[in-house]
C-alpha positions as CSV (number, residue, x, y, z in Angstrom):
1,M,0.0,0.0,0.0
2,F,2.8,2.5,0.9
3,G,5.5,1.0,-1.3
4,K,8.4,3.0,-2.8
5,K,7.5,4.8,-6.0
6,S,9.4,4.0,-9.1
7,N,11.9,6.5,-10.4
8,I,10.4,6.4,-13.9
9,K,6.7,7.5,-14.1
10,T,5.8,6.4,-17.6
11,D,7.4,4.2,-20.2
12,I,7.6,6.5,-23.2
13,K,10.3,5.2,-25.5
14,Q,10.3,8.1,-27.9
15,Y,8.7,11.5,-28.2
16,D,7.4,13.8,-31.0
17,K,10.3,16.3,-31.5
18,N,8.0,18.6,-33.4
19,N,5.5,19.0,-30.5
20,W,7.4,18.2,-27.3
21,K,10.6,19.8,-25.9
22,P,12.8,18.1,-23.3
23,V,12.9,20.1,-20.0
24,I,14.2,19.8,-16.5
25,K,11.8,21.5,-14.0
26,C,13.7,22.8,-11.0
27,S,12.2,23.8,-7.7
28,I,13.7,27.0,-6.2
29,C,12.5,26.1,-2.7
30,N,14.0,22.6,-2.2
31,G,16.2,22.0,-5.3
32,E,14.1,19.1,-6.6
33,Q,14.5,18.4,-10.3
34,V,12.1,16.5,-12.5
35,A,12.8,15.5,-16.1
36,G,10.1,15.4,-18.7
37,F,8.7,16.9,-21.8
38,K,6.8,20.2,-22.4
39,D,4.2,20.6,-25.1
40,I,5.4,23.6,-27.1
41,H,1.8,24.5,-28.1
42,T,-0.1,24.2,-24.8
43,G,2.8,24.4,-22.2
44,R,1.6,21.2,-20.6
45,F,4.4,19.3,-18.8
46,E,4.6,15.5,-18.8
47,E,6.7,14.3,-15.9
48,I,9.0,11.3,-16.8
49,M,11.5,10.9,-13.9
50,L,13.0,12.4,-10.8
51,I,16.6,13.6,-11.2
52,R,18.5,12.9,-8.0
53,D,22.0,13.1,-9.3
54,N,24.0,13.5,-12.6
55,N,23.7,9.7,-13.3
56,D,19.9,10.1,-13.5
57,L,20.3,13.0,-15.9
58,V,22.7,11.1,-18.1
59,A,20.3,8.1,-18.1
60,F,17.3,10.3,-19.1
61,M,19.3,11.9,-21.9
62,K,20.6,8.6,-23.2
63,R,17.2,6.9,-23.1
64,Y,15.7,9.6,-25.4
65,G,18.8,10.3,-27.5
66,L,19.2,13.9,-26.2
67,T,22.3,16.1,-26.3
68,D,20.8,19.2,-24.6
69,V,18.0,19.7,-22.0
70,S,16.9,23.1,-20.9
71,K,16.1,24.0,-17.3
72,E,13.0,25.8,-16.1
73,Y,12.5,27.3,-12.6
């Protein structure tokens, strides 16, 4: 019932590069970072995984074939 949450929320293997932009959402208050994709038309953010350290960021970028990810605060 109160088990540990998985680090990866959804199992999206690829994304539509024409409609979605990779983004790291960063909290100013507590420093939490969440990787996901933002719809460039509506601004809706789809959370994919929690970024706890640089290894998580590298894994996110490798999984989706990314070379650059922008940060939003």
